[in-house]
C-alpha positions as CSV (number, residue, x, y, z in Angstrom):
1,X,0.2,2.1,-27.0
2,X,0.2,-1.7,-26.9
3,X,-2.4,-3.4,-24.6
4,X,-1.3,-6.8,-23.2
5,X,-4.5,-8.6,-22.1
6,X,-3.7,-11.6,-19.9
7,X,-6.5,-14.0,-19.0
8,X,-7.1,-17.4,-17.3
9,X,-10.4,-19.1,-17.9
10,X,-12.1,-15.8,-18.9
11,X,-13.1,-16.3,-22.5
12,X,-16.4,-14.3,-22.2
13,X,-14.7,-11.5,-20.4
14,X,-11.9,-11.4,-23.0
15,X,-14.5,-11.0,-25.7
16,X,-16.2,-8.2,-23.7
17,X,-12.9,-6.4,-23.0
18,X,-11.9,-6.5,-26.6
19,X,-15.1,-4.8,-27.6
20,X,-14.4,-2.1,-24.9
21,X,-10.8,-1.7,-26.0
22,X,-12.0,-1.0,-29.5
23,X,-15.2,1.0,-28.9
24,X,-14.3,2.9,-25.7
25,X,-10.5,3.2,-26.0
26,X,-10.2,3.4,-29.8
27,X,-7.5,0.7,-30.0
28,X,-7.1,-1.3,-33.2
29,X,-6.5,-5.1,-33.4
30,X,-2.8,-4.3,-34.0
31,X,-2.6,-2.5,-30.7
32,X,-3.7,-5.6,-28.7
33,X,-1.8,-8.7,-27.5
34,X,-3.9,-11.5,-25.9
35,X,-2.2,-13.9,-23.5
36,X,-4.0,-17.2,-22.6
37,X,-2.5,-18.3,-19.3
38,X,-3.3,-22.0,-19.4
39,X,-7.0,-21.6,-19.7
40,X,-9.3,-24.6,-19.8
41,X,-12.5,-22.9,-21.0
42,X,-11.8,-22.8,-24.8
43,X,-9.8,-19.5,-24.8
44,X,-6.8,-21.1,-26.5
45,X,-9.0,-22.6,-29.3
46,X,-10.7,-19.3,-29.7
47,X,-7.4,-17.5,-30.1
48,X,-6.2,-20.0,-32.7
49,X,-9.2,-19.1,-34.9
50,X,-8.3,-15.4,-34.7
51,X,-6.4,-13.8,-37.5
52,X,-6.3,-10.2,-36.5
53,X,-4.9,-10.3,-33.0
54,X,-1.4,-11.1,-31.8
55,X,-1.5,-13.7,-29.1
56,X,0.5,-16.0,-26.8
57,X,-0.7,-19.3,-25.4
58,X,0.8,-20.8,-22.2
59,X,0.1,-24.4,-23.1
60,X,2.6,-26.0,-20.6
61,X,0.9,-24.7,-17.5
62,X,0.3,-21.4,-15.8
63,X,3.1,-18.9,-16.2
64,X,3.9,-16.1,-13.8
65,X,2.7,-12.6,-14.6
66,X,6.3,-11.3,-14.7
67,X,7.3,-13.8,-17.3
68,X,4.2,-13.2,-19.4
69,X,4.8,-9.4,-19.5
70,X,8.5,-9.7,-20.2
71,X,7.8,-12.2,-23.1
72,X,5.0,-10.2,-24.6
73,X,6.9,-6.9,-24.4
74,X,10.0,-8.5,-26.0
75,X,8.0,-10.2,-28.8
76,X,5.3,-7.7,-29.6
77,X,6.2,-4.2,-28.3
78,X,8.5,-1.9,-30.2
79,X,8.9,1.4,-28.5
80,X,5.3,1.7,-27.5
81,X,3.8,2.3,-24.1
82,X,2.5,-0.8,-22.4
83,X,-1.0,-1.2,-21.0
84,X,-0.9,-4.2,-18.6
85,X,-4.5,-5.3,-18.4
86,X,-6.5,-8.3,-17.1
87,X,-10.2,-8.9,-17.9
88,X,-11.3,-8.6,-14.3
89,X,-11.1,-4.8,-14.5
90,X,-13.8,-2.9,-16.2
91,X,-12.7,-0.5,-19.0
92,X,-14.6,2.8,-18.7
93,X,-15.1,5.4,-21.4
94,X,-12.2,7.9,-21.4
95,X,-10.2,5.9,-18.9
96,X,-7.2,5.2,-21.1
97,X,-7.3,8.6,-22.7
98,X,-7.1,10.3,-19.3
99,X,-4.3,7.9,-18.2
100,X,-2.2,8.6,-21.3
101,X,-2.6,12.3,-21.0
102,X,-1.4,12.2,-17.4
103,X,1.5,9.8,-18.3
104,X,2.9,12.5,-20.6
105,X,2.1,15.5,-18.5
106,X,5.5,15.2,-16.8
107,X,8.7,13.5,-17.8
108,X,9.2,11.8,-14.4
109,X,5.9,10.0,-14.5
110,X,6.7,6.3,-15.3
111,X,3.3,4.7,-15.0
112,X,-0.3,5.5,-14.2
113,X,-3.5,3.7,-13.2
114,X,-7.1,4.6,-12.7
115,X,-8.8,4.9,-9.3
116,X,-10.1,1.4,-8.4
117,X,-13.6,1.5,-7.0
118,X,-15.3,-1.3,-5.1
119,X,-19.0,-0.6,-5.2
120,X,-21.8,1.6,-6.5
121,X,-21.5,4.0,-3.5
122,X,-17.9,4.6,-4.3
123,X,-18.8,5.4,-7.9
124,X,-21.3,8.0,-6.7
125,X,-18.7,9.5,-4.5
126,X,-16.2,9.5,-7.3
127,X,-18.5,11.3,-9.6
128,X,-19.2,14.0,-7.1
129,X,-15.8,14.2,-5.6
130,X,-12.7,16.2,-6.3
131,X,-10.5,14.6,-9.0
132,X,-6.9,14.5,-7.5
133,X,-4.0,12.8,-9.1
134,X,-2.1,10.9,-6.3
135,X,1.5,9.7,-6.3
136,X,1.7,6.0,-5.3
137,X,4.2,3.4,-4.3
138,X,1.9,0.7,-5.7
139,X,-0.4,0.4,-8.7
140,X,-2.9,-2.4,-9.6
141,X,-0.8,-4.9,-11.6
142,X,-3.8,-5.7,-13.9
143,X,-4.7,-2.1,-14.8
144,X,-1.6,0.0,-15.3
145,X,-0.2,2.0,-18.2
146,X,3.6,2.0,-18.3
147,X,5.7,4.5,-20.3
148,X,8.0,2.4,-22.5
149,X,11.1,4.6,-21.9
150,X,10.5,3.9,-18.1
151,X,10.3,0.2,-18.7
152,X,13.6,0.3,-20.6
153,X,15.4,2.1,-17.8
154,X,13.8,0.2,-14.9
155,X,14.4,-3.2,-16.6
156,X,12.3,-6.3,-17.0
157,X,10.0,-7.7,-14.3
158,X,11.7,-10.0,-11.8
159,X,10.6,-13.5,-12.8
160,X,11.6,-15.0,-9.5
161,X,8.6,-13.2,-8.0
162,X,5.7,-15.4,-8.8
163,X,2.8,-13.3,-7.6
164,X,1.8,-10.5,-9.8
165,X,1.3,-7.8,-7.1
166,X,4.8,-8.6,-5.6
167,X,6.4,-8.5,-9.1
168,X,4.8,-5.1,-9.8
169,X,5.8,-3.8,-6.4
170,X,9.4,-4.6,-7.0
171,X,9.2,-3.0,-10.5
172,X,7.8,0.2,-9.0
173,X,10.3,0.4,-6.2
174,X,13.1,0.1,-8.7
175,X,11.5,2.9,-10.6
176,X,11.2,5.1,-7.6
177,X,14.9,4.7,-7.0
178,X,15.5,6.0,-10.5
179,X,13.4,9.1,-9.8
180,X,10.2,8.0,-11.5
181,X,6.8,8.8,-10.1
182,X,3.8,6.5,-10.3
183,X,0.4,8.1,-10.3
184,X,-3.2,7.2,-9.7
185,X,-5.2,9.2,-12.3
186,X,-7.9,11.1,-10.4
187,X,-10.1,11.6,-13.4
188,X,-10.2,7.9,-14.5
189,X,-11.8,5.0,-12.6
190,X,-12.3,1.3,-13.0
191,X,-13.9,-1.5,-11.0
192,X,-12.5,-4.9,-10.3
193,X,-14.5,-8.2,-10.6
194,X,-13.6,-11.4,-8.8
195,X,-10.8,-13.2,-10.7
196,X,-10.1,-16.9,-11.2
197,X,-6.4,-16.0,-11.3
198,X,-6.7,-15.1,-7.6
199,X,-7.3,-18.8,-6.9
200,X,-4.0,-19.7,-8.5
201,X,-2.2,-16.9,-6.7
202,X,-3.4,-18.1,-3.3
203,X,-1.6,-21.4,-4.1
204,X,1.8,-19.6,-4.2
205,X,3.8,-19.5,-1.0
206,X,3.5,-15.9,-0.1
207,X,5.9,-16.2,2.8
208,X,8.5,-17.5,0.4
209,X,7.8,-14.7,-2.0
210,X,8.3,-12.2,0.8
211,X,11.6,-13.8,1.7
212,X,12.9,-13.3,-1.9
213,X,11.8,-9.7,-1.8
214,X,13.4,-9.1,1.6
215,X,16.7,-10.6,0.5
216,X,16.7,-8.6,-2.7
217,X,16.0,-5.3,-1.0
218,X,17.5,-5.9,2.5
219,X,14.2,-4.9,4.2
220,X,11.8,-6.8,6.5
221,X,8.8,-4.7,5.6
222,X,7.4,-3.3,2.4
223,X,4.7,-0.8,3.4
224,X,3.7,0.5,0.0
225,X,0.2,1.5,1.2
226,X,-0.4,4.4,3.6
227,X,-1.7,3.6,7.0
228,X,-5.4,4.6,6.8
229,X,-5.8,5.0,10.6
230,X,-2.8,7.3,10.8
231,X,-4.1,9.3,7.8
232,X,-7.6,9.7,9.4
233,X,-6.1,11.1,12.6
234,X,-4.1,13.7,10.8
235,X,-6.4,16.7,10.3
236,X,-5.3,20.1,9.1
237,X,-6.1,22.8,6.6
238,X,-5.2,21.5,3.1
239,X,-3.8,24.8,2.1
240,X,-1.7,25.3,5.3
241,X,2.1,25.0,5.2
242,X,2.8,22.1,7.5
243,X,6.1,20.6,8.8
244,X,5.6,16.9,9.3
245,X,8.1,14.3,10.5
246,X,7.5,10.5,10.5
247,X,9.6,8.3,12.7
248,X,10.2,4.9,11.1
249,X,9.0,6.1,7.7
250,X,10.0,2.9,5.9
251,X,9.7,3.4,2.1
252,X,7.7,6.6,2.6
253,X,4.1,5.5,1.8
254,X,2.6,7.6,4.6
255,X,4.6,10.6,3.7
256,X,3.7,10.2,0.0
257,X,0.0,10.1,0.9
258,X,0.4,13.2,3.2
259,X,1.9,15.0,0.2
260,X,-1.1,14.1,-1.9
261,X,-3.5,15.4,0.7
262,X,-1.5,18.4,1.9
263,X,0.4,19.9,-1.1
264,X,2.1,22.6,1.0
265,X,3.4,20.1,3.5
266,X,7.2,19.9,4.1
267,X,7.9,16.3,4.6
268,X,10.7,14.7,6.7
269,X,11.4,11.2,7.8
270,X,13.6,9.1,10.1
271,X,14.4,5.5,9.1
272,X,16.8,3.0,10.5
273,X,17.0,0.8,7.4
274,X,19.3,2.3,4.9
275,X,17.7,0.7,1.9
276,X,14.2,1.8,2.8
277,X,15.5,5.3,3.6
278,X,16.9,5.5,0.0
279,X,13.5,4.9,-1.4
280,X,11.8,7.3,1.0
281,X,14.5,9.8,0.2
282,X,12.8,10.3,-3.2
283,X,9.6,11.3,-1.4
284,X,10.8,13.4,1.6
285,X,14.0,14.6,3.3
286,X,15.0,11.5,5.2
287,X,17.6,11.0,8.0
288,X,19.1,7.5,8.3
289,X,19.4,6.5,12.0
290,X,18.0,5.1,15.2
291,X,15.7,7.6,16.9
292,X,16.7,6.1,20.3
293,X,20.3,7.2,19.8
294,X,19.0,10.8,20.0
295,X,21.5,12.2,17.5
296,X,19.1,13.8,15.0
297,X,19.3,17.4,13.7
298,X,16.7,19.2,11.7
299,X,18.5,22.6,11.7
300,X,16.0,24.3,14.1
301,X,12.9,23.1,12.3
302,X,9.8,22.8,14.6
303,X,7.2,20.3,13.5
304,X,3.4,20.6,13.5
305,X,3.1,16.8,13.6
306,X,5.4,13.9,14.5
307,X,4.1,10.5,13.4
308,X,4.6,7.1,14.9
309,X,2.8,4.5,12.7
310,X,3.2,1.2,14.6
311,X,6.7,2.2,15.8
312,X,6.6,2.8,19.6
313,X,6.2,-0.9,20.3
314,X,9.5,-1.6,18.6
315,X,11.5,0.8,20.8
316,X,13.3,-0.1,24.0
317,X,12.3,3.1,25.7
318,X,9.3,4.7,24.0
319,X,8.7,7.2,26.8
320,X,12.3,8.5,26.4
321,X,11.7,8.9,22.7
322,X,8.5,10.9,23.2
323,X,10.4,13.1,25.6
324,X,13.2,13.6,23.0
325,X,10.7,14.3,20.2
326,X,9.0,17.0,22.3
327,X,12.0,19.2,21.6
328,X,11.2,19.0,17.8
329,X,7.6,20.0,18.2
330,X,6.3,23.6,17.9
331,X,4.1,24.9,20.7
332,X,1.0,22.7,20.7
333,X,2.5,20.5,18.1
334,X,1.1,17.0,18.1
335,X,2.2,13.4,18.2
336,X,0.1,11.1,16.1
337,X,0.6,7.4,16.8
338,X,-0.9,3.9,16.1
339,X,-0.2,1.5,18.9
340,X,-1.3,-2.2,19.1
341,X,-3.3,-3.3,22.2
342,X,-1.9,-6.2,24.2
343,X,-5.1,-6.5,26.1
344,X,-7.1,-7.6,23.0
345,X,-9.3,-10.6,23.8
346,X,-7.4,-12.8,21.3
347,X,-4.2,-12.4,23.3
348,X,-6.1,-12.8,26.6
349,X,-7.6,-16.1,25.4
350,X,-4.2,-17.4,24.5
351,X,-2.7,-16.3,27.8
352,X,-5.4,-18.0,29.8
353,X,-4.4,-21.2,27.9
354,X,-0.8,-20.7,28.7
355,X,0.3,-19.4,25.3
356,X,2.2,-16.2,24.4
357,X,3.5,-17.2,21.0
358,X,5.3,-14.7,18.7
359,X,4.5,-14.5,15.0
360,X,5.7,-12.7,11.9
361,X,2.9,-10.1,12.1
362,X,0.1,-9.0,14.3
363,X,-0.2,-8.2,18.0
364,X,2.6,-10.6,19.0
365,X,4.9,-9.7,16.2
366,X,8.3,-11.0,17.3
367,X,9.9,-7.7,16.7
368,X,7.8,-6.0,19.4
369,X,9.8,-5.3,22.5
370,X,7.4,-3.1,24.3
371,X,3.7,-3.8,24.9
372,X,0.8,-1.4,25.6
373,X,-2.7,-1.3,27.0
374,X,-5.0,1.7,27.0
375,X,-4.0,2.7,30.5
376,X,-0.3,2.4,29.8
377,X,-0.6,4.5,26.7
378,X,-2.4,7.3,28.6
379,X,0.0,7.1,31.5
380,X,3.1,7.3,29.3
381,X,2.0,10.3,27.3
382,X,0.7,12.1,30.3
383,X,3.9,11.5,32.3
384,X,5.9,12.9,29.4
385,X,4.0,16.1,29.3
386,X,1.4,15.6,26.6
387,X,-2.3,16.2,26.7
388,X,-4.4,13.4,25.3
389,X,-6.5,15.0,22.5
390,X,-7.9,11.8,20.9
391,X,-7.6,8.1,21.4
392,X,-9.3,6.3,18.6
393,X,-10.1,2.6,18.6
394,X,-9.8,0.1,15.8
395,X,-11.7,-3.0,16.7
396,X,-11.8,-6.4,15.1
397,X,-14.9,-8.2,14.0
398,X,-16.3,-10.4,16.8
399,X,-18.2,-13.6,16.8
400,X,-20.8,-14.5,19.3
401,X,-18.2,-16.7,21.0
402,X,-15.9,-13.7,21.2
403,X,-18.6,-11.5,22.7
404,X,-19.3,-14.1,25.4
405,X,-15.6,-14.4,26.2
406,X,-15.2,-10.6,26.6
407,X,-18.3,-10.5,28.9
408,X,-16.6,-13.2,31.1
409,X,-13.4,-11.1,31.1
410,X,-15.4,-8.1,32.2
411,X,-16.9,-10.2,35.1
412,X,-13.5,-11.0,36.6
413,X,-11.9,-7.6,35.9
414,X,-12.0,-4.4,37.8
415,X,-11.7,-0.7,36.7
416,X,-11.8,-1.6,33.0
417,X,-14.1,-0.8,30.1
418,X,-15.2,-3.3,27.4
419,X,-13.4,-1.4,24.6
420,X,-10.1,-2.3,26.3
421,X,-10.6,-5.9,25.3
422,X,-12.1,-5.2,21.9
423,X,-9.5,-2.7,20.5
424,X,-6.9,-4.3,18.4
425,X,-5.1,-0.9,18.0
426,X,-5.3,2.6,19.4
427,X,-4.9,5.7,17.4
428,X,-3.5,8.5,19.6
429,X,-3.3,12.3,19.0
430,X,-1.4,13.9,21.9
431,X,-0.6,17.6,22.2
432,X,2.7,18.9,23.5
433,X,2.1,21.2,26.5
């Protein structure tokens, strides 16, 4: 294993992490490459006085993470696995050992990472909780162990992608398309500290980076993280055999997480974007097509759950789609859907000022062609023969000014409740009757 430790203005942390790599992970000086990414805190001078470590110094300005990794791997890595590491992640006793063991437990595993914890409460829960390895579509770019044979087949990191997380996302998606699995090691954990590199990354034009990624992959969205609201609404016996279909499954992040949580689940997806469907097809059985054309066949399968994660608002006739999908549900099968709320106070404020301006993301995403309020959601599901089991509310943080504005809206409204202005999204569970 070769550890590539990349730092920017983190001399003290570098010294600390080197001690941990030696004492906690058992790595020798020959196993470690240190990269100074244009630091101004004396790290470059410190490295020049070192004789035991291999190092690179970016003395012409900050370099992208992709270029750093490609250069370091080309110059210092033979046929060894690569631990991509930044000092803002704690190294914990046994972490690398557990990650390496998991990496070689199956041929198809291309890279692994630890569970990243945010605070002391999460550490306590981790210690007491069940240790489950989870397949992922994204891993933390600063704390990931990559199998060298996988790196060879996937190819170098794309140096056009300036931000480290986007470069790693692209690398992993290419790996998924080759049949590799990327896994979060359930028995290993780490914690992340604030990073000065994040300041630099914020200066990158993230919209431009997304455009590069969109053009490369032919996709508008890259949902590599599961929808937490959708996951929370899906409740079943973990040991039960379930048949689950997701409409608009994108790259398959939700289905992948469902597979982690419900190992006996049979996973299916429908995706209109062919490139996204190809990725999701390595996770579930995916049909390529437009759900509104009503031409799908599942060979008589009846589903326990059909999922719509932020999809219904993109359809021309969502009610007709719910009617159509009812034919694929078993008796008392359920629709689980996340739906944005047009009645949110932020939209109401803009409307009162004469504005209804579309944007790339959010409640007024320009790709939304159908809009919902709480009453419209209940009315649509009820009219299509569903019983409303649950309607969860995801609310946004409110300032005192927001609270006052909502109170004024309540004063001039009739037959509404306050939550209807505060909910940014509704999470619906509806049962087929």
